[in-house]
TORLUMKE-823187 format. One record per residue: residue number from 0; residue in one letter; x, y, z of N, C-alpha, C in turn. Coordinates in steps of 0.1 Angstrom, whole numbers, plus 2048, in hexadecimal, padded with zeros to 3 digits. Example, Ala and Ser with C-alpha at 12.3 -4.5 7.8 and 13.67 -1.06 7.14 Angstrom:
> 0 A 884 7C7 84E 87B 7D3 84E 884 7DF 84E
> 1 S 880 7EA 847 889 7F5 847 881 800 84F
% end
This chain:
> 0 M 193 C9C 938 193 C8A 937 193 C89 948
> 1 N 18B C83 94B 189 C81 95C 18C C6F 95F
> 2 K 196 C71 963 1A0 C61 966 19B C5E 973
> 3 Q 196 C52 979 194 C4D 987 19C C3D 988
> 4 V 1A5 C3F 993 1AF C37 997 1A7 C29 99B
> 5 I 1A9 C1D 99A 1A0 C10 99F 1A9 C0A 9A8
> 6 T 1A5 C07 9B2 1AE C01 9BA 1A4 BF3 9C6
> 7 S 1A9 BE7 9C6 1A1 BDF 9CB 1AC BDC 9D5
> 8 E 1A7 BD8 9E0 1AD BD0 9EE 1AE BC2 9E9
> 9 H 1A8 BBC 9E2 1A6 BB1 9E0 1B0 BA9 9D3
> 10 A 1B4 BB1 9CE 1C2 BB0 9C4 1CD BB4 9C9
> 11 P 1DA BAF 9C3 1E8 BB4 9C5 1E9 BC5 9C4
> 12 S 1EC BCB 9D2 1F0 BD5 9CC 1FA BDA 9C0
> 13 A 1FB BE6 9BD 204 BE7 9AE 215 BE4 9B3
> 14 I 21C BE2 9AB 229 BDD 9B2 231 BE6 9A8
> 15 G 22D BF0 9A3 232 BFD 99A 22D C09 99C
> 16 P 232 C10 991 227 C1E 993 220 C1E 989
> 17 Y 211 C15 98C 207 C17 983 1FA C14 98D
> 18 S 1EF C13 989 1E4 C10 992 1DE C00 98E
> 19 Q 1D8 BF9 995 1D4 BF0 98E 1C8 BF2 980
> 20 A 1C0 BFB 982 1B9 C00 97A 1B6 C10 978
> 21 I 1B2 C14 96F 1B0 C22 96B 1A2 C21 963
> 22 K 19A C29 968 18C C2C 964 18B C37 95D
> 23 V 185 C37 94E 186 C45 949 175 C40 940
> 24 G 169 C4E 942 15D C49 944 15C C3D 941
> 25 N 154 C34 939 150 C29 93F 158 C1E 93C
> 26 T 165 C1F 936 16F C16 933 179 C15 941
> 27 V 17C C06 942 187 C09 949 192 BFF 946
> 28 Y 19C C05 949 1AA BFD 945 1B0 BF5 94E
> 29 L 1AF BEB 94F 1B5 BE3 95B 1C6 BDD 958
> 30 S 1CE BDD 960 1DA BDB 963 1DC BCE 95C
> 31 G 1EB BCA 95C 1EA BB7 959 1EE BB5 967
> 32 Q 1E9 BA9 96A 1EA BA1 976 1F2 B97 976
> 33 I 1F9 B91 980 200 B85 981 1FD B80 98F
> 34 P 204 B74 98C 1FB B6A 997 1FE B6E 9A7
> 35 L 1FE B79 9AD 203 B7E 9BA 1F3 B7D 9C3
> 36 D 1F9 B76 9CE 1EE B74 9D8 1EE B82 9DF
> 37 P 1DF B86 9DF 1E0 B95 9E3 1E0 B9B 9F2
> 38 A 1E0 B8D 9FA 1E6 B8C A06 1F3 B8B A0B
> 39 T 1F9 B87 A04 207 B83 A07 212 B89 9FE
> 40 M 20D B8C 9F1 212 B92 9E8 21E B87 9E3
> 41 E 21A B7C 9E4 223 B6F 9E0 21E B69 9D1
> 42 V 223 B67 9CC 222 B5C 9BD 21A B51 9C5
> 43 V 20B B4E 9BF 209 B41 9C2 20F B34 9BE
> 44 E 20C B2A 9C0 216 B1F 9B9 20F B16 9AF
> 45 G 214 B0F 9A5 20D B0A 9A1 204 B11 992
> 46 F 206 B0C 984 200 B10 97A 1F1 B16 977
> 47 E 1EE B0D 97A 1DA B0C 97F 1D9 B18 989
> 48 A 1DE B18 994 1DB B1F 99D 1E0 B30 99C
> 49 Q 1EC B33 993 1F1 B3E 98D 1E6 B44 987
> 50 V 1DD B3D 97D 1D2 B42 974 1CC B46 97B
> 51 C 1C3 B3B 984 1B8 B42 98B 1BB B4C 996
> 52 R 1C7 B4E 99A 1C9 B5C 9A1 1C7 B64 996
> 53 V 1CE B66 989 1CE B74 986 1BE B75 983
> 54 F 1B9 B6B 97E 1AA B6F 97B 1A1 B74 984
> 55 D 1A8 B70 991 1A0 B76 99D 1A5 B85 99E
> 56 N 1B1 B84 99F 1B5 B92 99E 1AD B9D 996
> 57 L 1AE B98 98B 1A4 BA0 97F 197 BA0 984
> 58 S 194 B96 989 184 B9A 98B 181 BA2 997
> 59 A 18B BA4 9A3 188 BAC 9AD 18C BB9 9AA
> 60 V 192 BBE 99F 197 BC9 99D 188 BD1 991
> 61 A 185 BC5 988 179 BCC 980 16C BCE 98B
> 62 E 16A BC4 992 161 BC8 99E 162 BD5 9A4
> 63 A 172 BD8 9A9 171 BE6 9AD 16F BF1 9A9
> 64 A 16E BEC 999 16B BF7 990 159 BFB 98B
> 65 G 155 BED 991 144 BEA 98D 142 BE2 984
> 66 G 14C BD7 97F 147 BD4 976 149 BC6 97C
> 67 K 14C BBE 96D 151 BAD 972 157 BA8 969
> 68 L 15D B9B 968 165 B96 95B 15D B96 950
> 69 Q 152 B94 94F 14A B8F 947 14B B9E 93D
> 70 D 14D BA6 943 14C BB5 93A 15E BB9 932
> 71 I 165 BB1 937 170 BB3 92D 16E BAE 91F
> 72 V 174 BB8 914 170 BB8 909 17D BB2 903
> 73 K 18A BB6 90A 197 BB2 905 1A2 BA8 912
> 74 L 1A9 BA1 90F 1B1 B9A 915 1BE B98 90F
> 75 N 1C8 B9C 912 1D3 B98 90E 1DB B8C 918
> 76 I 1E0 B80 915 1E4 B76 91C 1F5 B75 919
> 77 F 1FC B75 921 209 B76 91B 20C B65 922
> 78 L 214 B5B 91E 215 B4E 924 225 B50 91D
> 79 T 22B B49 92A 23B B46 925 23E B37 91F
> 80 D 230 B2F 91E 230 B20 917 225 B21 910
> 81 L 223 B1E 905 217 B1E 900 20E B14 901
> 82 G 217 B06 903 214 AF8 908 206 AFD 914
> 83 N 203 B07 918 1FE B09 924 1EE B11 923
> 84 F 1EF B13 914 1E3 B1A 90F 1D9 B10 910
> 85 A 1D6 B05 90E 1CA B01 910 1C5 AFE 91F
> 86 T 1CF AFF 928 1CA B00 935 1C4 B0D 93A
> 87 V 1CA B1A 933 1C7 B24 934 1B5 B26 932
> 88 N 1B5 B1F 924 1A8 B1E 920 19C B18 929
> 89 E 1A0 B0F 92C 198 B07 936 192 B0B 944
> 90 I 19C B16 948 19C B1C 954 198 B29 94F
> 91 M 194 B2F 943 18E B3B 942 17D B37 940
> 92 E 17D B2B 93C 16F B23 93B 167 B26 947
> 93 R 16D B23 952 166 B28 961 169 B34 964
> 94 Y 16B B3F 95F 16D B4D 962 162 B54 95C
> 95 F 163 B4E 94C 15B B59 942 14E B4F 93C
> 96 E 145 B56 939 139 B4E 933 139 B52 923
> 97 S 137 B44 91E 136 B44 911 12B B4D 90C
> 98 P 127 B54 900 130 B59 8F7 135 B66 8FB
> 99 T 134 B69 905 13D B76 90A 149 B77 90E
> 100 R 152 B6D 90B 15F B6B 90F 163 B78 90A
> 101 P 16B B7E 90B 179 B89 904 17E B84 8F8
> 102 R 17F B8B 8F5 188 B88 8E7 198 B88 8EC
> 103 R 19F B7B 8EA 1AB B7C 8F2 1B8 B7A 8E7
> 104 H 1C2 B80 8EC 1CD B80 8E0 1D9 B7A 8E9
> 105 R 1DE B6E 8E6 1E8 B67 8EE 1F5 B6B 8E7
> 106 R 200 B6E 8EE 20C B6E 8EB 216 B67 8F3
> 107 R 223 B62 8EA 22A B5D 8F6 235 B65 8F9
> 108 R 23B B65 907 244 B6C 90C 250 B61 910
> 109 T 259 B67 910 268 B61 918 267 B65 923
> 110 A 262 B72 92A 261 B78 93B 253 B7A 939
> 111 Q 24D B7D 941 23F B85 944 240 B84 954
> 112 G 23D B8E 956 236 B8D 965 244 B8F 970
> 113 R 240 B8C 97D 248 B8D 986 251 B7F 989
> 114 A 25B B7F 98E 265 B74 990 264 B6F 99A
> 115 G 262 B64 99E 260 B5F 9AB 26D B60 9B3
> 116 R 26C B5D 9C3 279 B5D 9CB 283 B51 9C4
> 117 D 27A B48 9BE 287 B3D 9B9 28C B3F 9AB
> 118 G 28A B4D 9A6 292 B52 997 286 B4A 98D
> 119 R 27D B43 990 273 B3E 983 26A B4B 980
> 120 D 266 B4B 974 25C B54 96B 24F B4E 96E
> 121 Y 246 B55 976 239 B4E 974 233 B59 969
> 122 G 232 B53 95F 22E B59 952 21E B56 950
> 123 G 216 B5A 95B 207 B5A 959 1FF B68 959
> 124 G 209 B72 957 202 B7D 954 1F7 B7F 94A
> 125 L 1EF B8A 94F 1E2 B8B 949 1E2 B9B 945
> 126 K 1DA B9D 93B 1DC BB0 93A 1CA BAE 934
> 127 A 1C1 BB6 93A 1B5 BBA 934 1B0 BC5 931
> 128 H 1A7 BCB 929 1A2 BD6 92A 191 BD2 92C
> 129 H 18D BDB 935 17F BD8 93B 177 BE6 935
> 130 Q 16E BDF 92E 164 BEB 92D 153 BE8 934
> 131 L 153 BF5 938 145 BF0 943 13A BF7 939
> 132 Q 132 BF1 93E 124 BF4 938 11E C01 93C
> 133 A 11D C0C 933 115 C16 936 109 C19 93D
% end
């Protein structure tokens, strides 16, 4: 099996022992993203800005793999507060065109992602599996 590591300078570098994405054949598996600004490696402020930053990071990695967000077939969203779900849906409409939005699975987490320097959890982490067109 031929595996290709995918990286983008326009998304945060991995903060653990993993890759931003791995391509196997015509399938790309993107690692989850949290709202880190790739230039500063700091968490951006504000929930809406965090969600946008996560989608921008995913987009950068997808483009480095030769695809785009529209190619994602499954997207897992982890939120610490399901009260933010409507906001996430509204922001997704900016990034994904209907009817090709990926199948989503939302989960509630008590702690997800990287805690900020103030000790708060920034639970906007997203994980995606990205299928490139052959």
